[in-house]
C-alpha positions, 0 to 999 in steps of 0.5 A: 500500500506504499502507493496510497501514502504517496497518492495522499501526499501528492494531494496534500502537496497540491492543497499546500501549493494553491492557497486559493480556489486554484486548488480545484485544479486537482480534479482537472483531467490533465493534472490528475493524470500526473498523480499516478494510479488512484480512484477518485470516485465510483458510481453507483456506490450501492450495487447488485450483481451485473450492475454497470459501474463507472470508476473515475480516477487517474493512471487507469491505462495500465490497469489489469485487474479490479478487486471487489469486496470479498476478494473477488477479482475481475479482468473483465472491464473496459478502460474508457480513458486514463481516468475512467473504467466501466465494469459490471459488479461481479457475483458473490459480493459480501453483504457488508461490502468493502473497498474497491482496489485497482491494480497495474503490473506494479501498483495498486490503489484503493477507493476512499469510500466503500462499495455496498451491496443492494437487494431489491424488495417489491412491496406493492403496486399502484394497480391491484389484481383485476384492475384495467391498465390502458396503453399510455397509463403509468404504473408505479412499483413500490419497495426498496432498492428499486434502482436495480430494476432494469426492465418490465416484461409485458406482452405485445399486441400479438401476445409475444414477450416485450420488454419496457427497458429502464431507459424508457421508465417514466421515473426511477428511484430507490423506493418507487419506479414508474413505467408507462404501458406501451400506447398501442402495442399491448396485448388486449386481455389479462396477464401477469407482468414480470419485473426483472433486476440486474442480478437476476431477481424477478417479481410478478406483477398483479394480473391486470386487464390490459388494452391498447390506448387511443391512436392518432397521437404521439409521445412528446418530450417536454420540459418542466422548468425548475429555474431559468437564468434571467441573463444577469448571472455571470459565468462560474469561476469557482464562485458561489453564485448558483446556489438553490434552496428549498423555499423558506430554508435560505437562512442567509439569503445567499441563494439565487433562487428558492425551489418549492417543496414539490420540485425540491423533492423531485430533485432529490429523487429523480433525474433532472438536467442542467444546461450550461453555456460553455466550450470546455466546462468543469462542473462540480455539484456541491452544497452551500457549504462546499461540502460534501460534493456529489460523489460522481466528481467533477463533470467535464467533456468525456464524462457520460453525464455531459452532452455537447448540444452542438450549439455552444451549450452542454447539458448535465444529467443529474441523479442524486439518489446514488449519494444518500449522504449528499441528499440528506445534507441538502435541506439544511445546506442548499445545492450549489453548482460551481466549477469553471468555464461555464454559465448555467442557463436552466434547470429542468426535468424531462418527461414524455407527454401524450399529445393527440394527433401526429407529431411534427410533420414536414409539409411542402410549401410550393412557391412556383409551379410550371404552367407549361414552359418547355425543357432547358437546353442552355436557355434563359427561360427559367428566370426568377426575380424580386417583384419590381426588379424585373427591369426587362420583363424577362422573368418567368415569374417574380416573387414577393419580398418575403419569399425572395428573402427566404430564397436567399436565406433558407433551404429550398428545393427545385424538382425537375423532370429528367433522365440525366439532368445537368443543372446550373444555378446562375443569375439573370446575367449568367454570372456569377454562378452558384459556387457549387458548380453544375449539379448532375447525377451523383451529386449529393444535392440531387435526389432521384425520386424514382418517378422520372423526376429529380429534386435539387436541394438548394441553400445559397447562404454559403455563397454571399457574393452570389446572394448579393447579386440576386436583387439586381440580376435575378436567379436563373436555372439553366443547363441541359436535359431537364424541365423545371416542375416546381420550386418549394420550401419544406416546413415543419408543422406540429399538431394535427393532420395536414390536409392539402385541399385542391378543390372546394366549392358548391355546384349543387347536389348530384342527381346523375348530373355532370356538374362535377367534372375536373380536367388537366390544365389545357385539356378542357376542349369544350370548357365543360369542366367545373375546374382544371388542375395544374400538372402536379396536382393532376399527376397526384390524383392519378398516383396518390390517395386523395379524399372527397367530402360530401354532404349526404344521408344515403349517397350513391357515388360513381367516379367515371370519366367526362365521357361516362365511360370507363367507370372506376372499377370499384363500382358505385360507393354506398353506405356499407362500402369500406371506402366510405366513412360516415363522419356523423355530422351529415357528411361522408368521406370517400377514400380514392386511389385510382392506381388499381385501375390503370385503364381508367387512369390512362383515359383521364388526360383525354376525358376528364374526371367526373364525380356523379351519382345520386343523393349527395353534394360534393364539398371538397377534394384533398390530399392528406 
């Protein structure tokens, strides 16, 4: 144990040398690497067999063996870095625990704190025998040492075993664990769930009557704020600024904020998060008296609890339940975030909340659609300018200021019909060109859509000289072997389903009449159609699912051509047909997909699309 004496002596020397807060440098990874072999902290401090552990310290590159309490030795571990080892707790640990020793070929170091042995015991559940459990519902497990539960086994919709992993638990603590029943993928019927622990224990749950939850929604990760910096707080440099106390317990009024009892209790028993502004933070979690420190040690880049968000901030994941001595001191002493080279931004919890309707969706927002202009062959047809700046009137269209500004500052897309396009993006004066050069198959900006079209992803912000020339000169798409189809943005929209209505109107009720004829632009020879559609909408009608809303009580709907022949091969659609949905408000919705009738689709360009029948009034046509 000669090394242990030397290690302590080195630490004392550092303390004597630094009379100010620079003494904290003893925890810097670079400095500690020079101290030789040593264990600073390990986590968790209470374990069961097979429990994953992290040991932090120095000089670990040469470690060949770890000895656990009871003389249990293992060489099965991962050296993550010179200062970190990952290892699973071995079987056979004694009930009274003991110290951990790491060994190299010629040295050894012992932990300062003892490792203790846990044992999970389950005492009850929030659901009792025979009760119903619906998908999305939370179930609580009560007992002791529950942090060692690593999964709950349930049945999926087909009756096969499925595991709810601990990473998906809603909440995990020593005395209670909360998990969520899968929303829809759950067996409908009675069965007994099984709780599993790291060390191979299993506990039966009560027999519950499970059933799937509501569909048409999504889980969304939401923040529950605890505290947010009002921008007045300074950066941390071993200062005591960022102290937080339980409401009413800040005796000397030195805390930056007081936390209400419910949130304070959650901070002591659940995972919460600290986001900081930093490039190379060193975060220490301690008390208002600077002692004790949270037993995980200082948190710096490379620590698995620290996530680089890539935007100049980092997030620290904090769960204090593995350090009961630290937690016990908090009510009296406060919690303090100190260290160096960071500014706290916010403290918060994260939890998943069920939101009705689909999650965030990407929606196409067209800003130009080709009305019939021809192919590109190094010509200047496809010029686009800012409204009022098309001096010679040669642009195919001009854009309002807001759209023009977005084209210069955001990603937008150009879809073209082509087999082997060569696309050049330039100005109305043919110079300068967008600096990415000509775009052809094989270029990462060009996507083959597999339907005879390609899409180009365009973001001009990386070429400021090009952007600066646009107001005066226009933007020109030229090159060879393609025809532009449309220019559009893609926007993310949260919430309910997105509908693209392509016709809405009222030409009266249908009684085997021809009022509701629709054609492709330019193909309505005798002008008998109610409306005509541009090529992109027409192509979607022939290739995608679309919907017809009607007013009716007992409709008979026939979809045919402008010549009444051929009819769509599904026949007349009436109540009882699976394509017809009664909305319960005096309207019905018909789901239409024509691709199963190629003869019908082949006749549409020449003949039109006619919606006829009896006892209904069409309201709108739309995609979704």
